[in-house]
C-alpha positions in Angstrom: 9.9 -6.9 7.5 10.3 -6.1 11.2 14.0 -5.2 10.8 13.2 -2.9 7.9 10.3 -1.2 9.6 12.4 -0.6 12.7 14.1 2.1 10.5 10.9 3.6 9.2 10.9 6.4 11.7 10.1 7.2 15.3 6.6 8.6 15.2 4.4 5.6 14.4 1.6 5.9 11.9 4.2 5.0 9.3 2.2 4.4 6.1 -1.3 5.4 5.0 -2.4 3.2 2.1 -0.6 1.6 -0.7 -1.0 0.2 -4.3 -0.4 -3.0 -6.2 1.6 -2.1 -9.4 1.7 -4.0 -12.7 5.0 -5.6 -11.8 3.3 -7.4 -8.9 5.0 -5.4 -6.2 3.2 -3.4 -3.5 4.2 0.1 -2.6 3.3 1.8 0.6 2.8 5.6 0.7 4.6 7.3 3.7 2.5 9.0 6.4 5.1 9.6 9.1 7.6 7.1 7.6 10.6 8.7 5.9 10.7 6.5 2.8 8.5 4.5 0.4 8.1 0.9 1.4 8.2 -1.9 -1.3 6.8 -5.3 -0.7 7.5 -8.4 -2.9 4.5 -10.7 -2.2 6.3 -13.6 -4.0 9.3 -13.6 -1.6 7.9 -11.6 1.3 10.9 -9.3 0.9 10.4 -5.8 2.3 12.7 -2.9 1.4 12.9 0.9 1.2 13.2 2.8 -2.1 13.8 6.4 -3.0 15.1 9.3 -1.0 14.2 10.3 2.6 11.3 12.7 3.1 11.1 14.3 6.6 7.8 15.5 8.1 4.6 14.3 9.7 1.6 12.8 7.8 3.0 13.7 4.4 0.7 11.8 2.1 -2.8 10.3 2.5 -3.1 7.3 0.2 -2.0 6.9 -3.4 -3.7 6.5 -6.8 -2.5 4.3 -9.6 -2.2 6.4 -12.7 -2.9 5.4 -16.3 0.9 5.5 -16.9 1.4 2.8 -14.3 3.0 5.1 -11.8 1.6 5.6 -8.2 0.8 9.2 -7.1 0.7 10.0 -3.4 -1.9 12.5 -2.2 -0.3 15.4 -0.4 -1.7 15.8 3.1 1.0 17.9 4.7 3.7 17.4 2.1 4.6 20.2 -0.3 4.2 18.1 -3.5 2.7 15.0 -5.1 4.6 11.8 -4.5 5.5 9.9 -7.6 6.5 6.2 -7.5 7.7 4.6 -10.7 7.4 0.8 -10.4 9.4 0.2 -13.6 12.5 1.7 -12.1 11.7 2.0 -8.4 12.3 5.7 -8.8 10.7 8.1 -6.3 10.2 11.8 -6.8 8.1 14.7 -5.5 6.2 16.7 -8.1 5.4 20.4 -7.9 2.7 22.3 -9.6 2.9 22.9 -13.4 4.2 26.5 -12.8 7.1 25.1 -10.7 5.7 26.3 -7.4 5.5 23.9 -4.4 2.4 23.4 -2.4 2.3 24.9 1.0 3.6 22.6 3.7 1.2 21.3 6.4 -2.5 22.2 6.5 -3.9 18.7 5.9 -4.7 19.6 2.4 -6.1 16.6 0.4 -7.5 13.3 1.6 -7.4 10.5 -1.0 -8.6 10.5 -4.5 -9.5 8.5 -7.6 -8.6 8.2 -11.3 -10.8 9.0 -14.2 -9.1 8.1 -17.5 -5.8 9.9 -17.6 -6.6 12.3 -14.8 -6.5 11.8 -11.0 -8.6 14.0 -8.7 -7.6 14.5 -5.0 -10.3 15.3 -2.6 -10.1 18.7 -0.7 -10.0 18.2 3.0 -8.7 21.6 4.2 -7.6 22.8 0.8 -9.8 25.2 -1.1 -9.3 23.5 -4.5 -9.2 20.0 -6.0 -5.7 18.9 -7.0 -5.5 17.3 -10.4 -2.7 15.1 -11.9 -3.0 14.7 -15.7 -0.8 12.0 -17.3 -2.2 12.2 -20.8 0.8 13.9 -22.4 3.6 11.7 -20.9 5.1 14.0 -18.3 2.6 14.5 -15.4 0.8 17.8 -15.2 -0.1 18.9 -11.7 -2.6 21.7 -11.2 -5.6 22.9 -9.1 -9.2 23.5 -10.0 -12.1 25.1 -8.0 -11.9 27.6 -5.2 -13.4 28.5 -1.8 -16.5 30.0 -3.5 -17.6 26.4 -4.2 -15.6 24.3 -1.7 -16.8 25.3 1.7 -17.3 23.5 5.0 -20.7 23.7 6.7 -22.2 26.4 8.9 -21.6 24.2 12.0 -17.8 25.0 11.6 -16.7 28.2 13.5 -15.0 30.8 11.4 -12.8 30.7 9.4 -13.9 27.1 8.8 -12.8 25.2 5.7 -11.9 22.0 7.4 -12.7 18.4 6.4 -14.9 19.4 3.4 -14.7 16.3 1.3 -12.9 13.1 2.2 -14.2 10.7 -0.4 -16.1 10.3 -3.6 -16.9 8.0 -6.5 -16.8 8.0 -10.3 -19.9 7.5 -12.6 -20.2 4.5 -14.7 -19.3 6.4 -17.9 -16.4 8.2 -16.1 -17.8 11.6 -17.0 -18.4 12.9 -13.4 -16.7 12.6 -10.1 -19.1 13.1 -7.2 -17.5 14.1 -3.9 -19.4 13.1 -0.8 -19.8 15.8 1.8 -18.0 15.2 5.1 -18.2 18.6 6.8 -19.4 20.3 3.6 -23.1 20.7 3.2 -23.6 19.7 -0.4 -22.4 17.1 -2.9 -19.8 18.5 -5.3 -19.6 17.3 -8.9 -16.4 17.4 -11.0 -16.8 17.3 -14.8 -13.8 15.2 -15.9 -14.0 16.8 -19.4 -13.8 20.4 -18.3 -12.6 20.1 -14.6 -15.6 22.4 -13.7 -16.9 22.0 -10.2 -20.6 22.3 -9.4 -22.6 21.9 -6.2 -25.6 19.7 -6.7 -28.6 18.5 -4.6 -30.0 20.1 -1.4 -28.1 21.2 1.6 -27.3 18.3 4.0 -27.4 19.7 7.5 -26.3 16.8 9.6 -23.1 18.6 10.8 -19.7 17.0 10.9 -18.4 13.8 9.4 -21.4 12.9 7.3 -19.9 10.7 4.6 -16.5 9.6 3.5 -16.7 6.5 1.3 -19.1 5.1 -1.3 -19.5 3.3 -4.6 -21.0 3.5 -8.1 -23.4 0.6 -8.5 -24.7 -1.4 -11.4 -27.8 0.7 -11.5 -25.8 3.8 -12.4 -26.4 5.5 -9.0 -23.8 6.4 -6.5 -24.2 5.5 -2.8 -22.3 7.0 0.1 -22.0 5.2 3.4 -23.1 7.2 6.5 -20.8 8.0 9.4 -22.8 10.6 11.3 -25.4 11.3 8.6 -28.9 10.0 9.2 -29.0 7.7 6.2 -27.4 6.5 3.0 -26.7 9.2 0.4 -27.9 8.3 -3.1 -26.8 10.3 -6.2 -28.5 9.7 -9.5 -26.4 11.2 -12.3 -28.0 12.9 -15.3 -29.0 10.6 -18.0 -29.8 7.4 -16.0 -32.8 6.3 -17.9 -36.0 5.6 -16.0 -34.8 7.7 -13.1 -33.6 11.1 -14.3 -35.4 12.1 -17.5 -34.9 15.9 -16.9 -31.1 15.8 -17.6 -30.3 16.8 -14.0 -28.8 14.8 -11.1 -31.0 13.9 -8.2 -29.6 13.6 -4.6 -31.6 12.1 -1.7 -31.0 10.4 1.6 -32.3 6.8 2.1 -33.7 6.2 5.6 -32.1 3.3 7.5 -34.5 3.1 10.4 -35.1 5.1 13.5 -32.3 3.4 15.4 -29.7 4.9 13.0 -30.8 8.5 13.2 -29.0 9.5 16.5 -26.2 7.0 16.2 -22.7 8.6 15.6 -19.8 6.9 13.8 -22.1 4.3 12.3 -19.9 2.8 9.6 -16.4 3.0 8.4 -16.4 2.2 4.7 -18.0 -0.8 3.0 -17.6 -3.4 0.3 -19.3 -4.2 -2.9 -20.5 -7.8 -2.8 -20.5 -10.3 -5.7 -24.3 -10.1 -5.5 -24.2 -6.4 -6.5 -25.2 -5.2 -3.1 -23.2 -2.8 -0.9 -22.4 -3.8 2.6 -21.7 -1.1 5.2 -18.9 -2.1 7.7 -19.9 -1.3 11.3 -17.8 1.1 13.3 -20.2 1.6 16.3 -23.3 0.3 14.8 -24.5 -3.1 16.0 -25.8 -4.1 12.6 -24.6 -4.4 9.0 -26.6 -2.3 6.6 -27.1 -3.8 3.1 -27.8 -1.5 0.2 -29.8 -3.2 -2.6 -29.4 -1.1 -5.8 -32.0 -1.0 -8.6 -31.8 -3.1 -11.8 -28.6 -3.1 -13.8 -28.2 -0.7 -16.7 -26.0 -1.1 -19.8 -25.0 2.5 -20.2 -25.5 6.0 -19.0 -26.6 8.5 -21.6 -25.3 12.0 -20.8 -27.3 14.8 -22.2 
């Protein structure tokens, strides 16, 4: 692939993330690269597909939709990237009203799929970007506003940067919980109504608190700390034996005194076959193991 990548662009940081499609091919989402990269793992063949897209840091990761297509998350690009593995077609989607997104501004940062919808996390954008594939043709729209989506008080005015850079989906796929990076509170998205709600107490650890996390077999969600003092635990409503009041509960799990002042502790993590979550060290000298509670069969949403 070296000969192909020599033509990917001149700025480095070519691709940010990629996805394995149902046809067995891998597709890389362009950051600074000009075109989508296709990799055939059976032959090691590497090739470009689709048109040329100029610009810097255009998309930040991709999400595989229920329609089998891959959707690139617009970071600085003016639209959602759509890759169709069935045809190797590549297009850029605008909002449902036909308007393009503003260029630049480091808008959204990754996302996830819940059923037929994909939700993209707002970094510097003041709304969550949604792609709905339930009716065939993708529908792209925004939900939420700056009244809910705010960065923390540590940010000088006008603020609004790096609010949410990650999240996870509940076991029943009813709620998306976005983990606060520079925001101060957890934000919940109701996947049935697209309503946004801030939940739990203010988390005043400043910048870069959490980015990644998982929903575990106990029905709770755990976010891995970067600069935060401990592991964030979110208990969704209806997890029997924990939340009997129909409300979610948010708390921070202490990881020891040595973790409190350490910055850039972990960069992501992995879910082990034993059901535990392992935090991958960035600057920390230890691996933190999160041991969830007993498994549950279902979550009853009241």
